[in-house]
Every structure is written in structure tokens, then in C-alpha cells.
C-alpha positions, -999 to +999 in steps of 0.1 A: +657-308+120+646-316+152+614-322+166+602-312+201+574-329+222+559-314+249+529-322+274+526-280+286+539-250+273+542-225+306+551-190+306+582-183+333+577-150+343+558-126+326+523-137+338+504-129+305+495-161+290+514-181+262+500-166+231+498-190+198+494-168+165+459-180+150+445-196+177+415-185+202+431-164+234+395-157+249+358-154+243+332-135+253+295-134+248+264-115+254+229-130+250+203-108+246+169-123+260+147-094+262+127-076+229+135-045+213+117-019+191+120+016+174+105+032+152+132+053+142+128+050+106+159+054+082+179+064+108+196+043+135+194+032+171+218+011+193+208-023+207+217-015+240+209-054+250+236-064+225+269-046+238+301-069+245+331-061+261+364-074+253+402-066+263+427-079+239+458-092+256+481-080+225+481-053+201+488-079+171+456-099+182+425-095+159+392-097+174+362-120+156+328-104+159+299-127+156+262-116+159+232-138+160+204-118+155+165-127+154+150-095+135+118-086+121+101-049+110+062-037+106+070-030+069+099-039+045+132-036+058+157-039+086+194-030+083+222-018+109+258-013+113+285-029+136+293-006+161+328-001+180+329+020+210+297+032+198+306+042+161+304+026+135+331+003+127+338+016+091+355-016+075+325-035+088+305-011+062+293-016+025+311+008+001+292+034-008+270+034-039+251+066-049+240+091-028+210+078-010+222+044-001+233+039+037+269+018+043+254-004+066+267-044+080+238-060+074+205-056+054+172-076+052+146-069+029+112-087+043+092-090+013+074-117-009+055-103-043+033-083-024+022-106+004+015-084+030+014-114+058+050-117+051+059-082+069+053-099+101+077-127+099+109-133+120+140-145+107+172-153+121+206-135+104+243-137+113+265-105+109+305-111+109+336-091+108+372-098+115+389-067+133+420-055+139+419-031+167+463-025+176+451-020+212+453-037+249+425-010+259+388-021+266+366-025+236+329-025+232+313-041+200+278-034+198+250-035+166+224-006+153+195-009+136+173+009+113+141+002+092+119+015+062+115+048+074+097+069+106+066+055+123+075+018+108+088-007+136+117-024+132+124-052+164+150-075+174+135-112+196+102-107+185+073-107+155+053-074+148+021-089+156+038-102+189+009-120+206+004-142+230-033-154+218-013-186+203+012-209+205+030-209+178+048-178+183+083-183+198+105-159+220+142-163+208+175-149+217+202-127+201+237-129+209+273-113+202+303-131+206+341-119+204+370-140+200+402-127+204+427-143+178+465-145+185+480-125+157 
């Protein structure tokens, strides 16, 4: 058996880069600094500020999708789905159970033994999935959000009260980070 020691590996003619399976080939990120709200209720609406595009370098690559969300609600519940080119990414959704439950990528229930003040809390949640897109065409990943019922708002990067009357409310960010992993 031989051992090869090198300082660099350079491609000769293809101009496509050197790919090492299992290593990060590129990283793309969108930072959403504004706030978002919707009263869509049990349906879903895309958070337009949390879109990120990536063009895989190889059809064998995987894309690690990472959302870091700061969310809150007017009443009880926030849920949503990872979207790929505007449609729910099926592999990133839970299995169907029953006829009323929605298949989602994340679900947060903001409830604490009937203490109504807790519905104003903001919380940070991670949402992550490893996709196998099998393409070298551009892909857009985003996320949607839905809530308890029509007329009850859900929020990104703000609380329900969102008042400037005190100094203890913050203005957070949410992010989406895409990492191409060589296949």
C-alpha cells in the first residue's frame, strides 16, 4: 500500500472544481431581518423574505437545508413546511395520521396550562432537512407558515404585542442556509 502526500489538488481542464464526497462544496444563505405576519389560519403562506437559491455542481450532491426561525403567534400554534421551488418538499413532511392533521416540517404549540400571557412569547426553532435533488439546475428553497385558525396571526421575527413601549423586546433575525454536500 502506498501513501500519497500533496499540498493541493488542482483540476486539469474541466473548470468545474474538485469534488470530494461528503464535503461542503458551497454555502448559500439568506438573512431575514424584517418581520412577517399573516392571519391565514390553518392554511399556509410563504415567508417571502426566507427564500434562498442554490445551483448544485453535481447531480449526486445533497443539499443540507437549515432554517433558524424566530416565530410567535396570537393564539396557540405555529406550523409550516419546507418548500422547494414553491411546493412542499414531500420528504421533509411528517407522515399523514388521521384525516385532519396537516403534514408539516415544523410545529410549535405556544401554550402553558392556560396562562394567556404565554401566547405572546417568541421562540427560536431550528428546521433542518437533507435533500437529494439530482439536478444541476437552480433550486429555490423557502418555508411557509400557518396558524391556529383564520383571524389569528402568526409571526416571524416579532411577538404578538410587538410594542416599542419597553426596552426588553428585541428585533431578531431568521435565516436559511443551504450547503451543497458532495456525493
